[in-house]
C-alpha positions, 0 to 999 in steps of 0.5 A: 880935568887931571894933568897928563901924568895922572891918566892912562895912555888909553884915556889920553888917546880917547881925549885926543880923539874927542878934542879933534872933533872926530864924528862919533861914527869915525871915532873908532877909526881915529883911535886905531890911527892914533894907536898906530902912530903911537906904536910907530913912535915907540918903535922909532924911539927904541931904535934911536936909543939902540943906536946910542947904546954901547950894546946896540940894544935898548928897552922899549919905552914904557907907556906909563902915562898920558904924558908919554902919549902926548909927547910921542904923538 
């Protein structure tokens, strides 16, 4: 199994669903739930960064790897 840096965010979310033991019939709902949590966490992080920025604006957190997903969720 590869580490969290070497996988994409969507694969990390699918791994989290699989590791949670979610039944097959509910896995799509769990993916949607985790994706919503991820988007909310990204928005929160961007808001925090904007508050600390001298301009009051901040770039969105790039979802470049599974490690970012693992950190936020």
